[in-house]
C-alpha positions as CSV (number, residue, x, y, z in Angstrom):
1,M,66.0,-15.4,-218.6
2,T,66.6,-13.0,-221.4
3,T,65.9,-14.4,-224.9
4,A,67.5,-13.0,-228.0
5,P,66.0,-12.9,-231.5
6,K,67.2,-15.8,-233.7
7,G,70.1,-14.4,-235.7
8,G,71.6,-12.3,-232.9
9,H,72.6,-8.8,-233.8
10,A,71.3,-8.9,-237.4
11,A,67.9,-10.0,-236.1
12,L,67.8,-7.2,-233.5
13,V,68.6,-4.6,-236.1
14,E,65.9,-5.9,-238.4
15,D,63.4,-5.9,-235.6
16,L,64.2,-2.2,-234.9
17,Y,63.8,-1.5,-238.6
18,E,60.5,-3.3,-238.9
19,R,59.2,-1.3,-235.9
20,G,60.0,1.9,-237.8
21,L,62.8,3.0,-235.4
22,L,65.5,2.9,-238.1
23,D,65.5,4.4,-241.5
24,E,67.5,2.9,-244.3
25,D,70.6,5.0,-243.5
26,W,70.6,4.1,-239.8
27,R,69.7,0.4,-240.7
28,A,72.9,0.1,-242.6
29,V,74.9,1.8,-239.8
30,W,73.5,-0.5,-237.1
31,H,74.2,-3.6,-239.2
32,A,77.9,-2.4,-239.5
33,V,78.3,-1.7,-235.8
34,P,77.5,-4.8,-233.6
35,R,76.8,-4.2,-230.0
36,E,78.8,-7.1,-228.5
37,P,82.4,-5.7,-228.8
38,F,81.4,-2.7,-226.7
39,I,80.2,-4.7,-223.7
40,P,82.7,-5.3,-221.0
41,Q,83.1,-8.7,-219.5
42,R,81.4,-8.0,-216.2
43,I,77.7,-7.1,-216.8
44,W,74.3,-7.2,-215.1
45,R,70.7,-7.4,-216.2
46,Q,68.4,-4.8,-214.7
47,G,65.7,-6.6,-212.7
48,P,62.6,-5.1,-211.1
49,T,64.3,-4.7,-207.7
50,E,68.0,-5.4,-208.3
51,C,70.7,-6.0,-210.8
52,V,71.3,-9.6,-211.7
53,P,74.9,-10.6,-212.7
54,I,75.3,-12.4,-216.0
55,T,77.6,-15.4,-215.5
56,T,77.3,-17.6,-218.6
57,G,78.2,-17.0,-222.2
58,A,74.7,-18.0,-223.4
59,D,73.0,-15.6,-221.1
60,R,75.5,-12.9,-222.1
61,L,74.8,-13.2,-225.8
62,A,71.0,-13.4,-225.1
63,L,71.1,-10.1,-223.2
64,I,73.4,-8.3,-225.7
65,H,71.2,-9.3,-228.6
66,S,67.9,-8.4,-226.9
67,D,66.1,-5.1,-226.8
68,E,67.2,-4.5,-223.2
69,P,69.8,-2.3,-221.5
70,V,73.0,-4.0,-220.4
71,V,74.2,-2.7,-217.1
72,I,78.0,-2.2,-217.2
73,Q,78.7,-0.5,-213.9
74,L,77.3,-0.6,-210.3
75,D,77.8,2.1,-207.6
76,D,80.0,4.3,-209.7
77,G,82.5,1.5,-209.8
78,H,82.9,1.1,-206.0
79,A,83.2,-2.5,-204.9
80,D,81.4,-2.0,-201.6
81,G,78.3,-0.3,-202.8
82,P,74.6,-1.4,-202.5
83,G,74.4,-2.7,-206.1
84,T,72.8,0.3,-207.8
85,A,73.2,0.5,-211.6
86,T,75.1,3.6,-212.5
87,S,75.9,3.1,-216.2
88,S,74.6,0.9,-219.0
89,N,74.7,0.2,-222.7
90,S,71.2,1.6,-223.3
91,Q,68.2,-0.2,-224.6
92,P,68.6,-0.5,-228.4
93,S,65.1,0.7,-229.2
94,M,65.6,3.8,-227.1
95,V,69.0,4.6,-228.8
96,A,67.4,4.1,-232.2
97,R,64.5,6.5,-231.3
98,M,66.9,9.1,-230.0
99,L,69.2,9.0,-233.0
100,R,66.1,9.3,-235.3
101,L,65.1,12.4,-233.4
102,L,68.6,13.8,-233.6
103,D,68.0,14.1,-237.4
104,V,71.7,14.2,-238.3
105,E,72.9,15.4,-241.7
106,P,76.2,14.9,-243.4
107,G,78.8,17.3,-242.0
108,N,77.1,17.8,-238.7
109,R,79.2,18.0,-235.6
110,V,77.7,16.1,-232.7
111,L,78.4,16.2,-229.0
112,E,77.4,13.2,-226.9
113,I,77.0,13.6,-223.1
114,G,77.8,10.2,-221.5
115,T,80.1,8.0,-223.5
116,A,79.6,5.0,-221.3
117,S,80.4,1.9,-223.3
118,G,81.2,3.9,-226.5
119,Y,78.5,2.2,-228.6
120,V,76.5,5.4,-229.5
121,A,79.8,7.2,-230.3
122,A,80.6,4.3,-232.7
123,L,77.2,4.5,-234.4
124,L,77.6,8.3,-234.8
125,S,81.2,7.9,-236.1
126,R,80.0,5.3,-238.6
127,R,77.3,7.7,-239.9
128,L,79.1,11.0,-239.8
129,G,82.9,10.2,-239.6
130,D,85.1,10.2,-236.6
131,A,86.1,13.9,-236.9
132,H,82.5,15.1,-236.5
133,V,81.8,13.2,-233.3
134,Y,82.6,14.4,-229.8
135,S,81.8,12.4,-226.6
136,I,82.5,13.2,-223.0
137,E,82.3,10.8,-220.0
138,I,82.7,11.7,-216.3
139,D,83.9,8.3,-215.1
140,P,87.6,7.7,-215.7
141,G,87.2,3.9,-215.8
142,L,84.3,4.0,-218.3
143,A,86.1,6.6,-220.4
144,H,89.2,4.4,-220.6
145,H,87.1,1.4,-221.6
146,A,85.2,3.3,-224.3
147,A,88.4,4.7,-225.7
148,A,90.1,1.3,-225.9
149,T,87.0,-0.4,-227.3
150,L,86.3,2.3,-229.9
151,R,90.0,2.1,-231.0
152,A,89.9,-1.7,-231.3
153,A,86.7,-1.4,-233.4
154,G,88.4,1.0,-235.8
155,Y,86.7,4.3,-234.6
156,T,88.5,7.4,-233.4
157,P,86.0,10.0,-232.4
158,N,87.0,12.9,-230.2
159,L,86.8,11.8,-226.6
160,A,87.2,13.6,-223.2
161,C,86.9,12.7,-219.6
162,G,84.9,15.4,-217.7
163,D,81.6,16.6,-216.4
164,G,79.1,16.4,-219.3
165,A,76.9,19.1,-217.6
166,C,79.6,21.6,-218.7
167,G,79.7,20.2,-222.3
168,W,82.8,20.8,-224.4
169,P,83.0,24.6,-224.8
170,D,86.4,24.6,-226.4
171,E,85.0,22.6,-229.4
172,A,81.7,24.4,-229.7
173,P,79.5,25.2,-231.5
174,F,77.9,21.9,-232.4
175,D,75.1,21.1,-234.8
176,R,73.6,18.4,-232.6
177,L,73.8,17.4,-228.9
178,I,72.6,14.1,-227.5
179,A,72.6,13.1,-223.8
180,T,72.5,9.5,-222.8
181,C,71.9,10.2,-219.1
182,A,68.8,11.6,-217.5
183,L,68.8,15.4,-216.7
184,R,66.8,17.1,-214.1
185,R,67.1,20.3,-216.2
186,I,68.8,21.1,-219.4
187,P,72.0,23.0,-218.4
188,Y,72.0,26.3,-220.3
189,E,75.8,25.8,-220.8
190,L,74.8,23.0,-223.2
191,V,72.3,25.2,-225.1
192,Q,75.0,27.8,-225.6
193,Q,77.2,25.2,-227.3
194,V,74.6,24.4,-230.0
195,R,74.4,26.7,-233.0
196,P,71.0,28.4,-233.8
197,G,68.9,25.9,-235.7
198,G,70.7,23.0,-234.0
199,L,69.0,20.2,-232.1
200,I,69.2,18.8,-228.5
201,V,67.9,15.4,-227.7
202,A,67.9,14.3,-224.1
203,P,66.0,12.2,-221.5
204,M,64.8,14.2,-218.5
205,A,63.7,12.9,-215.1
206,R,62.3,14.9,-212.2
207,D,61.0,14.0,-208.8
208,F,57.4,13.3,-209.8
209,W,58.0,11.7,-213.2
210,S,60.5,9.0,-214.0
211,G,61.6,10.0,-217.4
212,A,60.6,11.6,-220.7
213,L,62.5,12.3,-223.9
214,V,62.6,15.9,-225.2
215,R,63.8,17.4,-228.5
216,L,64.7,21.1,-228.5
217,R,65.7,23.3,-231.3
218,V,67.9,26.3,-230.5
219,G,66.6,29.6,-231.7
220,D,68.3,32.8,-232.9
221,D,67.5,34.3,-229.5
222,G,69.6,31.7,-227.7
223,A,66.6,29.8,-226.2
224,A,65.9,26.2,-227.0
225,S,62.3,24.9,-227.3
226,G,60.5,21.8,-228.4
227,Y,58.1,18.9,-227.5
228,F,58.4,15.8,-225.4
229,H,58.3,12.7,-227.5
230,S,58.0,9.5,-225.3
231,G,58.9,8.0,-222.0
232,A,62.6,7.4,-221.4
233,S,64.3,5.6,-218.5
234,Y,67.9,6.6,-218.1
235,M,70.3,6.7,-215.2
236,P,70.7,10.3,-213.9
237,M,73.7,12.5,-214.6
238,R,75.8,12.3,-211.5
239,S,75.3,16.0,-210.6
240,H,71.5,15.6,-211.3
241,R,70.8,12.8,-208.9
242,A,67.8,13.3,-206.6
243,P,68.6,14.4,-203.0
244,A,67.9,12.1,-200.1
245,A,64.3,12.1,-198.9
246,A,63.5,13.9,-195.6
247,P,62.4,11.8,-192.6
248,V,58.7,11.4,-192.1
249,D,57.1,11.6,-188.7
250,D,54.8,8.5,-188.5
251,S,52.9,10.0,-185.5
252,T,51.3,12.5,-187.8
253,A,49.6,9.7,-189.8
254,R,45.9,10.4,-190.7
255,A,43.5,8.6,-193.0
256,S,41.7,10.5,-195.8
257,K,39.2,9.7,-198.6
258,N,40.5,9.0,-202.0
259,T,38.9,10.4,-205.2
260,V,41.7,9.4,-207.6
261,Q,42.7,5.8,-208.0
262,P,46.5,5.4,-207.7
263,R,46.8,3.9,-211.2
264,Q,45.3,7.1,-212.7
265,G,48.3,9.0,-211.5
266,L,50.8,6.9,-213.4
267,S,50.2,8.2,-217.0
268,L,53.2,10.1,-218.4
269,G,51.0,13.0,-219.4
270,F,49.7,13.5,-215.8
271,A,53.1,12.9,-214.3
272,L,54.6,15.6,-216.4
273,Y,51.8,18.1,-215.6
274,A,51.7,17.3,-211.9
275,G,55.5,17.3,-211.7
276,T,55.4,20.9,-213.1
277,R,52.6,22.0,-210.8
278,L,54.2,20.3,-207.7
279,P,57.9,20.6,-208.4
280,D,59.0,19.7,-204.9
281,V,57.0,16.4,-204.7
282,R,58.5,13.0,-205.4
283,L,56.3,10.1,-206.5
284,W,57.1,6.4,-206.9
285,H,55.0,3.3,-207.0
286,S,54.9,-0.5,-206.9
287,E,52.5,-3.1,-208.2
288,K,51.7,-6.5,-206.9
289,N,49.0,-8.8,-208.0
290,G,47.4,-6.0,-210.0
291,T,47.2,-3.6,-207.1
292,V,49.1,-0.3,-207.4
293,Q,50.5,1.4,-204.4
294,V,51.8,5.0,-204.7
295,W,54.0,7.0,-202.4
296,A,54.5,10.8,-202.5
297,Q,56.9,12.9,-200.4
298,D,58.2,16.4,-200.4
299,C,61.6,17.7,-199.2
300,E,60.3,18.8,-195.8
301,G,58.9,15.6,-194.4
302,S,55.3,15.6,-195.7
303,A,54.2,12.3,-197.3
304,A,51.2,10.3,-198.5
305,T,50.6,6.7,-199.6
306,A,47.6,5.5,-201.5
307,T,46.5,1.9,-202.2
308,G,43.1,1.5,-203.8
309,D,40.6,3.5,-201.8
310,E,42.9,3.7,-198.8
311,V,45.0,6.9,-198.3
312,W,47.3,7.9,-195.4
313,Q,48.9,11.3,-195.2
314,Y,51.8,12.5,-193.0
315,G,53.4,15.8,-192.0
316,P,52.1,19.4,-192.3
317,R,50.9,19.1,-195.9
318,D,48.0,17.1,-197.3
319,L,50.0,15.9,-200.2
320,W,47.5,13.5,-201.6
321,S,44.8,16.2,-201.5
322,E,47.1,18.4,-203.6
323,I,47.7,15.5,-206.0
324,E,43.9,15.0,-206.3
325,H,43.4,18.7,-207.0
326,T,46.1,18.6,-209.7
327,W,44.4,15.6,-211.3
328,Q,41.2,17.5,-211.5
329,E,43.1,20.3,-213.3
330,Y,44.6,17.8,-215.7
331,D,41.3,16.2,-216.3
332,H,39.7,19.6,-217.0
333,L,42.4,20.2,-219.6
334,G,41.3,17.0,-221.4
335,S,43.9,14.7,-220.0
336,P,46.6,15.6,-222.6
337,E,49.2,13.1,-223.7
338,L,52.9,13.5,-222.9
339,T,53.5,14.6,-226.6
340,E,51.3,17.6,-226.2
341,F,53.7,19.1,-223.6
342,G,56.9,21.0,-224.4
343,L,59.8,22.7,-222.8
344,T,61.6,26.0,-223.3
345,V,65.1,26.6,-221.9
346,R,66.4,30.1,-221.5
347,A,69.4,31.5,-219.7
348,S,67.3,32.7,-216.8
349,H,64.8,29.8,-216.4
350,Q,63.1,26.7,-217.9
351,E,59.4,26.3,-218.3
352,V,57.0,23.4,-219.3
353,W,54.1,24.3,-221.6
354,L,51.0,22.7,-223.1
355,H,50.4,22.8,-226.9
356,A,52.4,26.1,-227.4
357,P,55.2,27.9,-225.7
358,S,52.8,30.7,-224.7
359,R,50.7,28.3,-222.6
360,V,53.2,27.9,-219.7
361,I,52.3,25.7,-216.8
362,K,53.1,27.4,-213.5
363,P,54.1,25.7,-210.2
364,T,51.5,26.0,-207.5
365,S,54.0,27.8,-205.3
């Protein structure tokens, strides 16, 4: 069961402040904008394997006043779906971290991609004023909920229902842009809508790595560049969801030796490096009783699974061998942390780099 800090919303805010996630200005804003009014009646808690419905008032308040996400939609709102979370009121500590990175100043015009419950738009409106906040949501039901809830709370930011991947070009340029959904890539259309010197803060997720937060500054040449800052687990933008995995032929199974323990491959630094070197490889893992099992798969039916010293590979590629080779490269580089990597987004392409934009990491193929 989720437990809330004693004191509810105020205690949650003070916890974020004491952890260094809120400065004095944001501390005052968060105290003035409670989370609860933005949460719809039907909600779920994200569990390890499934979303658990919240059915009592006590559990509801405990979840809302905790440092956890509150799932507010399953299966894009379809009643007969499998129960996959598709929208949430994000984890407060992650929202606080992103807003700090956004580094807003009085008078800034901010575009938010993914209105969801409307809570982040309310925080921004309280800090900057309604007229300076723009927020776009692709889901009509969520957009309606956010508009009504914001209005009831006394906030009237600029809202639109549409595909956030396209931004809001008619209202550009913006000084800041924040995405509250995970992106596989930063759409250059969004970079074009941020003025030179402006900032973009967004969670990214690709096949090999589950999520990382990046902050980019737009340059005079139209490119945006900056460092990764931390892990970040967000639901993907609808148009950026991963494609279905290709079928694997079990008859091709073969055992191989393992030189890299599965747990070694789970660091965010390695995941970012390996995901750049092996862009078509998907990785996921599970852990039970302290034992980590890792699966890898490409888009053409090759796969590998590793548990302890046991490795099985399938299909035409020796995927685990490629991952081991990539680990050796990463180890030779000194096992850099996630925050030593950065991203540059140009009109023609995007590239991940290590320590400086000139040190681009190239895919293996």
